[in-house]
C-alpha positions as CSV (number, residue, x, y, z in Angstrom):
1,M,0.0,0.0,0.0
2,V,1.2,3.5,-0.9
3,G,0.1,6.4,1.2
4,V,-1.0,9.7,-0.4
5,V,1.1,12.7,0.7
6,F,-0.6,16.1,1.0
7,T,0.9,19.6,1.4
8,M,0.0,21.7,4.4
9,A,-2.2,23.8,2.1
10,E,-4.2,20.7,1.3
11,I,-4.8,19.8,4.9
12,L,-7.5,22.3,5.4
13,S,-9.3,22.8,8.7
14,P,-12.8,21.4,8.4
15,R,-15.6,24.0,8.5
16,P,-18.4,23.2,11.0
17,A,-21.5,22.1,9.0
18,A,-24.9,20.6,9.6
19,T,-27.0,18.3,7.4
20,V,-30.6,17.1,7.9
21,M,-32.1,13.9,6.6
22,T,-35.8,14.9,6.1
23,L,-38.3,12.1,6.3
24,R,-42.0,11.6,5.3
25,D,-44.2,8.5,5.6
26,R,-45.9,6.8,2.7
27,D,-48.0,3.6,2.5
28,E,-45.1,1.7,1.0
29,G,-42.6,3.0,3.6
30,Y,-41.0,6.2,4.6
31,E,-39.1,8.4,2.1
32,I,-36.1,10.7,2.5
33,L,-35.5,14.0,0.7
34,M,-32.5,14.1,-1.6
35,L,-31.1,17.0,-3.6
36,R,-28.7,16.9,-6.5
37,R,-25.8,19.2,-6.3
38,N,-25.1,21.5,-9.2
39,L,-22.7,19.8,-11.7
40,N,-20.5,22.9,-11.7
41,S,-20.1,22.9,-7.9
42,D,-16.5,22.6,-6.7
43,F,-17.7,20.2,-3.9
44,V,-19.3,16.9,-4.9
45,G,-20.9,18.3,-8.1
46,G,-23.7,16.2,-9.4
47,A,-24.0,14.1,-6.3
48,Y,-27.3,13.5,-4.5
49,V,-27.1,14.7,-0.9
50,F,-29.2,15.7,2.0
51,P,-30.0,19.5,2.6
52,G,-27.1,21.0,4.5
53,G,-24.1,23.3,4.6
54,G,-21.7,25.3,6.7
55,V,-22.7,26.8,10.0
56,D,-22.9,30.6,9.7
57,P,-22.1,33.1,12.5
58,A,-25.7,34.2,12.6
59,D,-26.7,30.6,13.4
60,A,-24.9,31.0,16.8
61,G,-26.0,34.6,17.5
62,P,-28.3,35.6,20.4
63,S,-31.2,36.3,18.1
64,A,-31.1,32.7,16.9
65,Q,-31.0,31.4,20.4
66,Q,-34.0,33.6,21.4
67,L,-36.1,32.1,18.5
68,A,-35.2,28.4,19.3
69,L,-38.0,26.3,20.7
70,G,-37.3,22.9,22.3
71,V,-33.5,23.0,22.6
72,N,-31.2,25.4,24.3
73,D,-27.4,25.8,23.8
74,V,-26.5,23.9,26.9
75,D,-28.6,20.8,25.9
76,A,-27.5,21.0,22.3
77,S,-23.8,21.3,23.2
78,T,-24.1,18.4,25.6
79,R,-25.8,16.2,22.9
80,L,-23.0,17.1,20.4
81,A,-20.3,16.6,23.0
82,L,-19.2,20.3,22.7
83,E,-18.3,22.8,25.4
84,S,-20.6,25.4,23.8
85,G,-22.1,26.5,20.5
86,G,-24.1,23.3,19.8
87,L,-27.3,25.1,19.1
88,A,-25.8,26.7,16.0
89,F,-25.7,23.3,14.3
90,Y,-29.5,22.8,15.0
91,V,-30.3,26.3,13.6
92,A,-28.0,25.7,10.6
93,C,-30.1,22.6,9.7
94,L,-33.3,24.4,9.6
95,R,-31.8,27.4,7.7
96,E,-30.2,25.1,5.1
97,L,-33.4,23.1,4.7
98,F,-35.3,26.3,3.9
99,E,-32.6,27.7,1.6
100,E,-32.0,24.5,-0.4
101,A,-35.4,22.8,-0.3
102,G,-38.0,25.5,0.6
103,L,-39.2,23.6,3.8
104,L,-39.6,25.7,6.9
105,V,-39.7,23.7,10.2
106,A,-41.2,26.5,12.4
107,C,-44.1,27.3,14.6
108,N,-45.9,30.2,16.1
109,A,-45.7,31.4,19.7
110,A,-48.4,28.9,20.6
111,G,-46.3,26.0,19.3
112,E,-48.5,25.3,16.3
113,S,-46.5,24.2,13.2
114,V,-46.4,26.4,10.1
115,R,-48.3,25.4,7.0
116,F,-48.1,27.1,3.6
117,N,-51.8,26.5,2.9
118,D,-52.8,29.6,0.9
119,E,-51.4,31.2,-2.3
120,A,-50.5,34.4,-0.6
121,T,-48.4,32.7,2.1
122,I,-46.8,30.4,-0.5
123,A,-45.8,33.5,-2.6
124,R,-44.6,35.4,0.3
125,M,-42.4,32.6,1.6
126,A,-41.0,31.9,-1.9
127,A,-40.0,35.6,-2.0
128,H,-38.4,35.3,1.4
129,R,-36.5,32.3,0.3
130,R,-35.1,34.1,-2.8
131,D,-34.1,37.1,-0.6
132,V,-32.4,34.8,2.0
133,N,-30.5,32.9,-0.8
134,A,-29.5,36.2,-2.4
135,G,-28.2,37.5,0.9
136,S,-30.5,40.5,1.0
137,L,-32.5,39.1,4.0
138,G,-31.1,37.2,6.9
139,F,-32.9,33.9,7.8
140,I,-33.3,34.9,11.5
141,A,-34.5,38.4,10.4
142,M,-37.1,36.6,8.2
143,M,-38.3,34.5,11.1
144,R,-38.7,37.6,13.3
145,Q,-40.6,39.4,10.5
146,E,-43.0,36.4,10.2
147,G,-43.3,36.1,14.0
148,L,-42.1,32.5,14.0
149,L,-40.0,30.3,16.2
150,L,-37.5,27.7,15.0
151,D,-39.1,24.4,15.9
152,L,-36.3,22.2,17.1
153,R,-38.5,19.8,19.1
154,G,-38.3,17.0,16.4
155,L,-34.7,17.5,15.3
156,E,-32.6,14.5,16.4
157,Y,-28.8,14.2,16.1
158,V,-27.7,11.0,14.5
159,A,-24.1,11.0,13.1
160,H,-20.8,13.0,12.9
161,W,-18.7,12.8,9.8
162,V,-15.5,14.8,8.8
163,T,-14.3,15.2,5.2
164,P,-11.0,13.3,4.7
165,I,-7.8,15.2,3.8
166,G,-7.6,15.8,0.1
167,P,-10.8,17.3,-1.3
168,P,-10.8,21.1,-2.0
169,R,-13.3,21.7,0.8
170,R,-13.5,20.0,4.2
171,F,-16.5,19.9,6.5
172,D,-17.0,18.8,10.1
173,T,-20.6,17.8,9.7
174,R,-23.3,16.9,12.2
175,F,-26.1,14.8,10.7
176,F,-29.7,15.2,12.0
177,V,-33.0,13.6,11.2
178,A,-36.4,15.4,11.1
179,L,-39.9,15.0,9.9
180,A,-40.9,17.0,6.9
181,P,-43.3,19.8,7.8
182,E,-46.9,19.1,6.7
183,G,-48.6,21.4,4.2
184,Q,-45.3,22.3,2.5
185,T,-43.7,21.2,-0.8
186,A,-40.0,20.7,-1.2
187,T,-38.3,22.3,-4.2
188,H,-34.6,22.5,-5.1
189,D,-33.2,26.0,-5.3
190,A,-32.1,25.9,-8.9
191,G,-28.7,27.2,-7.9
192,E,-26.7,25.0,-5.5
193,T,-29.1,22.2,-6.2
194,V,-30.6,21.3,-9.5
195,A,-33.0,18.4,-8.8
196,D,-35.0,17.0,-5.8
197,Q,-36.6,13.7,-5.1
198,W,-38.3,11.8,-2.3
199,V,-37.0,8.2,-2.3
200,R,-37.0,5.2,0.1
201,P,-33.4,4.7,1.5
202,K,-33.2,1.2,0.1
203,D,-34.3,2.3,-3.3
204,A,-31.7,5.1,-3.3
205,L,-29.0,2.6,-2.3
206,D,-30.1,0.2,-5.1
207,A,-30.1,3.0,-7.6
208,H,-26.5,3.9,-6.5
209,A,-25.4,0.3,-6.9
210,R,-26.8,0.4,-10.5
211,G,-24.9,3.6,-11.2
212,E,-28.0,5.7,-11.5
213,L,-27.6,7.8,-8.4
214,D,-24.2,9.4,-7.6
215,M,-23.7,9.6,-3.9
216,I,-20.7,10.3,-1.6
217,F,-19.5,7.9,1.1
218,P,-21.1,9.6,4.2
219,T,-24.5,9.8,2.3
220,I,-24.3,6.1,1.5
221,R,-23.4,5.1,5.1
222,N,-26.1,7.2,6.6
223,L,-28.7,5.7,4.3
224,E,-27.5,2.2,5.2
225,A,-27.8,3.0,8.9
226,I,-31.5,3.8,8.6
227,S,-32.7,1.7,5.7
228,Q,-33.9,-1.2,7.8
229,F,-36.6,0.9,9.5
230,S,-40.2,0.9,8.3
231,S,-41.3,4.3,9.4
232,S,-39.9,7.8,10.0
233,R,-40.9,7.5,13.7
234,E,-38.7,4.4,14.0
235,V,-35.8,6.4,12.6
236,L,-36.3,9.2,15.1
237,D,-36.5,6.8,17.9
238,Y,-33.3,5.2,16.7
239,A,-31.6,8.6,16.7
240,R,-32.8,9.4,20.2
241,S,-31.5,6.1,21.5
242,L,-27.9,6.7,20.3
243,T,-25.3,7.6,22.9
244,N,-21.7,8.5,22.4
245,I,-22.0,9.2,18.7
246,P,-18.5,8.7,17.2
247,R,-16.5,11.2,15.1
248,I,-15.9,9.5,11.8
249,E,-13.1,10.8,9.6
250,P,-12.3,8.5,6.6
251,R,-8.9,8.4,5.1
252,I,-8.0,8.2,1.4
253,V,-5.2,5.9,0.3
254,M,-3.9,4.5,-3.0
255,R,-3.7,0.7,-3.3
256,D,-2.2,-0.7,-6.6
257,G,-3.2,2.5,-8.4
258,N,-6.7,2.5,-7.1
259,M,-8.2,4.9,-4.5
260,S,-9.6,3.3,-1.3
261,I,-11.5,4.9,1.5
262,L,-10.6,3.6,5.0
263,L,-12.4,4.0,8.3
264,S,-11.0,3.7,11.8
265,G,-10.2,0.0,12.5
266,D,-9.6,-0.8,8.8
267,D,-6.2,-2.3,8.0
268,G,-3.8,0.6,7.1
269,Y,-5.9,3.4,8.6
270,E,-3.3,4.4,11.1
271,D,-0.3,4.2,8.7
């Protein structure tokens, strides 16, 4: 086995990030929302992924904390095994879900979930989404403008993956699961993402095996981890039951001219 040598410039510090596996139930089994990355993206272009992205400073700000319902920073940090700042990952999940898929997991002051059930609301929220994606309106500012709270009550932490050394971008990503909000329709943003689909995890894995669905290693492994469940509630219960969620950082090596991905415990991982 020959190891891959990287310069210091290539060993980038991973950026904190959050990803949410969004679920909905159907008669034939639960489905998960997947988005296709723009083919011109400099990070996993063309791959099908879950909504997510880097944690922004505003996600950790006092305004975001004031609008969070169901989880505070102490509880979030404890769950993520951090000294502080854990709530920002939860907030980033909901922000990215709105930006990339148009789904808003939110509620009013009475704790009632938001529905987009009339044309005026749909049009207004679509305009908000465009403004948020364009940077002319902050996500938290939009929430305040609408008089809404970030509904974190159903958001469950499930996995922790770090991009291996080598790719042009590296992320230290916390994976969550959540139920899709009722009365809303997911749509890709036609910018960072160019397609969207609801698919059963097993069907997504089968499509990948046939070469029909391009996915990266963490996406595959997270689908495998939940594919045996029959409903979204079972997935959420599984996530809640997890303790001591490990930090998984794959390593890329070359073996006989072929690239291999190793996980901790694999032969050669520590070399």
